[in-house]
C-alpha positions in Angstrom: 25.0 61.7 -232.0 24.6 60.9 -228.4 25.9 64.3 -227.4 23.6 66.2 -229.8 20.5 64.3 -228.7 21.1 63.5 -225.0 23.2 66.4 -223.7 20.4 68.9 -224.0 18.3 66.7 -221.8 20.7 67.1 -218.9 18.8 70.2 -217.6 15.9 67.9 -216.8 17.6 64.5 -216.2 21.1 64.9 -214.6 22.0 61.4 -215.7 22.6 62.8 -219.2 25.0 65.4 -218.0 27.8 62.8 -218.5 27.5 63.3 -222.3 28.7 66.9 -221.9 32.1 65.8 -220.7 34.7 65.5 -223.4 36.7 63.0 -221.2 33.8 60.6 -221.0 33.0 60.8 -224.7 36.6 60.4 -225.6 37.0 57.2 -223.6 33.7 55.9 -225.1 34.9 56.7 -228.6 38.2 54.9 -228.1 36.5 51.8 -226.7 33.8 51.8 -229.4 36.3 52.0 -232.2 38.6 49.4 -230.6 35.9 46.8 -229.9 34.2 47.4 -233.3 37.5 46.9 -235.1 38.1 43.6 -233.3 34.6 42.4 -234.1 34.5 43.6 -237.7 38.1 42.9 -238.6 37.9 39.2 -239.5 34.9 39.9 -241.8 36.8 42.8 -243.4 39.9 40.7 -244.0 37.8 37.9 -245.5 36.0 40.4 -247.7 39.4 41.8 -248.9 40.5 38.2 -249.7 37.4 37.6 -251.7 38.2 40.7 -253.7 41.7 39.4 -254.3 43.3 42.5 -252.7 46.6 40.7 -252.1 49.7 42.8 -251.5 52.5 42.7 -254.1 55.9 42.2 -252.4 59.1 43.8 -253.6 61.7 41.1 -254.5 64.6 43.0 -252.9 63.7 41.9 -249.4 63.6 38.1 -249.6 62.3 37.7 -246.0 59.0 39.3 -247.2 58.3 36.7 -249.8 56.0 34.8 -247.4 53.8 38.0 -247.1 52.8 38.0 -250.7 49.0 37.8 -251.1 48.3 39.2 -247.6 45.2 41.4 -248.0 45.9 45.1 -248.3 43.7 48.2 -248.1 43.0 47.5 -244.4 42.9 51.3 -243.9 39.2 50.9 -244.9 38.7 49.2 -241.5 40.3 52.1 -239.7 38.1 54.6 -241.6 34.9 52.6 -240.9 35.3 52.0 -237.2 36.5 55.6 -236.6 33.6 57.1 -238.5 31.0 55.0 -236.7 32.6 55.9 -233.3 32.6 59.6 -234.1 28.9 59.4 -235.3 28.0 58.0 -231.9 30.2 60.1 -229.6 31.2 63.2 -231.4 29.6 66.6 -231.5 28.2 66.5 -235.1 27.9 70.3 -235.1 31.7 70.8 -234.7 33.2 72.2 -237.9 36.7 71.0 -236.8 35.4 67.4 -236.7 34.0 67.5 -240.2 37.1 69.3 -241.6 39.4 66.6 -240.1 37.2 63.9 -241.6 37.4 65.7 -244.9 41.2 65.5 -244.7 41.1 61.8 -243.6 38.7 60.9 -246.4 40.4 63.0 -249.1 43.9 61.6 -248.5 42.3 58.2 -248.1 40.6 58.5 -251.5 44.0 59.3 -253.2 45.5 56.3 -251.4 42.6 54.1 -252.5 43.1 55.1 -256.1 46.7 54.2 -255.8 46.0 50.9 -254.2 43.4 50.0 -256.9 45.8 50.8 -259.7 48.5 48.6 -258.0 46.0 45.7 -257.7 44.9 46.0 -261.3 48.5 46.0 -262.6 49.6 43.3 -260.0 52.7 45.4 -259.3 53.9 47.8 -256.6 53.5 50.7 -259.1 50.3 52.7 -258.7 49.5 56.1 -260.0 52.4 58.4 -260.8 54.1 60.3 -258.1 53.0 63.7 -259.5 49.4 62.5 -259.7 49.5 61.3 -256.1 51.0 64.5 -254.9 48.6 66.6 -256.9 45.7 64.8 -255.3 47.1 65.3 -251.9 47.7 69.0 -252.5 44.1 69.5 -253.7 42.8 68.0 -250.5 45.2 69.9 -248.3 44.4 73.2 -250.1 40.6 72.8 -249.4 41.3 71.9 -245.8 43.6 74.9 -245.3 41.2 77.4 -246.8 38.4 76.1 -244.5 40.8 76.5 -241.6 42.2 80.0 -242.2 38.8 81.5 -243.0 37.7 80.6 -239.4 37.9 83.9 -237.5 38.9 82.0 -234.3 42.0 80.6 -236.0 45.3 82.4 -236.2 47.9 82.2 -238.9 50.6 82.8 -236.4 53.2 80.1 -236.2 54.0 78.6 -232.8 57.7 78.0 -232.2 58.4 75.2 -229.7 60.2 76.2 -226.5 60.0 80.0 -227.3 56.9 81.7 -225.9 57.7 85.1 -227.5 58.4 84.0 -231.0 55.1 83.7 -233.0 55.6 85.0 -236.6 52.4 85.7 -238.5 52.6 84.0 -241.9 49.4 85.5 -243.2 48.2 83.8 -246.4 51.6 82.1 -246.6 50.2 79.9 -243.8 48.1 78.1 -246.5 51.0 76.7 -248.5 52.8 76.0 -245.3 49.9 74.0 -243.9 49.6 72.2 -247.2 53.3 71.3 -247.0 52.9 70.0 -243.5 50.0 67.7 -244.4 51.4 66.3 -247.7 54.8 65.8 -246.1 53.3 63.9 -243.1 51.1 61.8 -245.4 54.1 60.6 -247.5 56.3 60.1 -244.5 53.8 57.7 -242.9 53.5 56.0 -246.3 57.2 55.4 -246.5 57.3 54.0 -243.0 54.6 51.5 -243.7 56.9 48.7 -244.7 56.9 46.3 -241.8 54.0 44.7 -239.8 52.6 47.3 -237.4 55.5 49.7 -238.0 53.5 52.6 -239.1 50.3 52.2 -237.1 52.2 52.0 -233.7 53.9 55.4 -233.9 50.7 56.9 -235.4 48.7 55.9 -232.4 51.4 57.4 -230.1 51.3 60.6 -232.1 47.5 60.7 -231.9 47.7 60.4 -228.1 50.1 63.4 -227.9 47.8 65.5 -230.1 44.8 64.5 -228.1 46.4 66.3 -225.2 47.4 69.3 -227.4 43.9 69.8 -228.9 42.3 69.4 -225.5 44.5 72.1 -224.0 44.0 74.4 -227.1 40.3 74.2 -226.6 40.3 74.8 -222.9 40.6 78.5 -221.9 42.0 77.9 -218.5 44.6 75.3 -219.4 45.7 77.1 -222.6 46.3 80.3 -220.6 48.3 78.5 -218.0 50.4 76.6 -220.5 50.7 79.5 -222.9 48.9 77.7 -225.7 46.8 79.6 -228.3 43.1 79.3 -227.2 40.7 78.2 -230.0 37.1 77.8 -228.9 35.6 74.4 -229.8 38.9 72.8 -230.4 38.5 70.5 -227.4 36.0 68.4 -229.4 38.9 67.1 -231.4 40.0 65.1 -228.4 37.1 62.8 -229.2 38.4 62.5 -232.7 41.9 61.6 -231.5 40.5 59.1 -229.1 38.5 57.4 -231.9 41.6 57.5 -234.0 43.6 55.7 -231.2 40.9 53.1 -230.8 40.6 52.4 -234.5 44.4 52.3 -234.8 44.8 49.8 -231.9 42.0 47.7 -233.4 43.8 47.6 -236.7 47.0 46.8 -234.9 45.2 43.7 -233.5 45.4 42.2 -237.0 48.4 44.1 -238.4 50.8 43.0 -235.6 53.6 40.7 -236.7 52.8 38.4 -238.5 50.2 40.6 -240.1 46.9 39.3 -241.3 46.2 42.6 -243.2 48.1 45.6 -244.4 46.8 49.2 -244.3 47.7 50.0 -247.9 48.0 53.6 -249.2 44.4 54.2 -248.3 45.4 53.9 -244.7 48.9 55.4 -244.6 48.2 58.5 -246.7 45.0 59.3 -244.7 46.7 58.7 -241.3 49.7 60.9 -242.2 47.6 63.7 -243.6 45.4 63.7 -240.6 48.3 63.8 -238.2 49.6 66.8 -240.1 46.2 68.5 -239.8 46.0 67.8 -236.1 49.3 69.5 -235.6 47.9 72.5 -237.5 44.6 72.5 -235.5 46.5 72.4 -232.1 48.9 75.1 -233.3 51.8 72.8 -232.7 52.9 72.7 -236.4 56.7 72.4 -235.8 56.5 70.0 -232.9 55.1 67.5 -235.4 58.6 66.9 -236.5 59.5 65.7 -233.0 56.3 63.7 -232.4 56.7 62.1 -235.7 60.5 62.0 -235.6 60.5 58.3 -236.7 58.6 59.2 -239.8 61.0 62.1 -240.4 64.0 59.7 -240.1 62.5 57.2 -242.6 61.8 60.0 -245.1 65.3 61.5 -244.7 66.8 58.1 -245.3 65.1 57.9 -248.7 66.1 61.5 -249.6 69.7 60.9 -248.6 69.9 57.5 -250.4 68.5 58.8 -253.6 70.5 62.0 -253.6 73.8 60.3 -252.8 73.1 57.6 -255.4 72.7 60.2 -258.1 75.6 62.3 -256.9 78.1 59.5 -256.8 76.8 57.6 -259.8 75.6 54.4 -258.0 77.0 54.4 -254.4 74.7 54.0 -251.4 74.6 55.2 -247.8 72.2 52.5 -246.6 71.9 49.0 -247.8 68.3 49.9 -248.7 65.9 52.7 -248.0 63.7 53.4 -246.1 65.7 52.9 -243.0 63.8 49.9 -241.7 64.9 47.9 -244.7 68.5 48.8 -244.0 68.3 47.1 -240.6 66.5 44.1 -242.2 69.3 43.6 -244.6 71.8 43.8 -241.8 70.1 40.7 -240.3 68.0 42.4 -237.5 64.8 40.4 -237.0 61.6 42.2 -238.2 59.9 42.0 -234.8 62.9 43.5 -233.1 63.0 46.4 -235.6 59.3 47.1 -235.0 59.6 47.1 -231.2 62.7 49.3 -231.2 61.1 51.8 -233.6 58.0 51.9 -231.3 60.1 52.6 -228.3 61.8 55.4 -230.2 58.5 56.9 -231.1 57.4 56.8 -227.4 60.6 58.6 -226.4 60.1 61.2 -229.0 56.5 61.7 -227.9 57.8 62.3 -224.3 60.2 64.9 -225.6 57.4 66.6 -227.5 55.2 66.7 -224.4 58.0 68.6 -222.6 56.8 71.6 -224.7 53.9 71.9 -222.2 56.2 73.5 -219.7 59.5 74.4 -221.3 58.6 77.8 -222.7 
């Protein structure tokens, strides 16, 4: 809003020229979302308590018994603070901004539906898996068609570390992009099992993609670093910054011991959005490195279920996802969280090496 109303005045009053800078608006968006989260958070948590949005705790992990009743659906706080921040500091004429908010809202709506069913049943079983995936696919399909119909966007696939390998998937890029978003959404959802475990790596990933989208939207930097150039994509840096601020603000209350959980409304929307950011920045495959922690958590579930069925009851891990395996081995929750955060930072640094290793 500030950009749309004040930036045009820069030709007459140079003081307003600062609103033209993506770097200034990104920092402002981050700070706004962070401060607003800290201010609004206590009231949001109190409101969720009044609505009796208490989290159901699975009995297999006895250490989590004390968390029963902790308010869930804290992802609504992330959505609110990020949306307000973007209204203030984003370019409201940017189609990419609204498309990404569509993804965040759409996946969040599926998660909210799942959370509401869980609360009504007072169990950890929400809507069916097929219903959840179906809703995610519908949102992802709408987002992908909006993306590929943009003449500035290419359906070529960027292969990390290989500058001359860029296969054009054509219309197959649509189902591929849908798979990226739905997979990322469910991967973050599986990781959201300990206090602050999912939001920490999500913030790290958003920081990485803020650099990628900025480079993609800058003709000079994209040419130098051999990134595809997409006009207007730099505005998504403001989105990523608001995402980081809202995530850090949520972590303020979600850090161990958590005062609120994000719920599926938060985890599904965050994962789907990270997948869409990877598509927007044309770094589709590098998402598996940036979000390597989410990949490991998902693979632990797939391997556990597959091995259990194949062997007729045997297990690879004590419990899946992976963080529960370490819990049952006696590793303190806070230590697991910090170590997983460190791992996500290391993976982010590896992903950033793609900037020059081509």
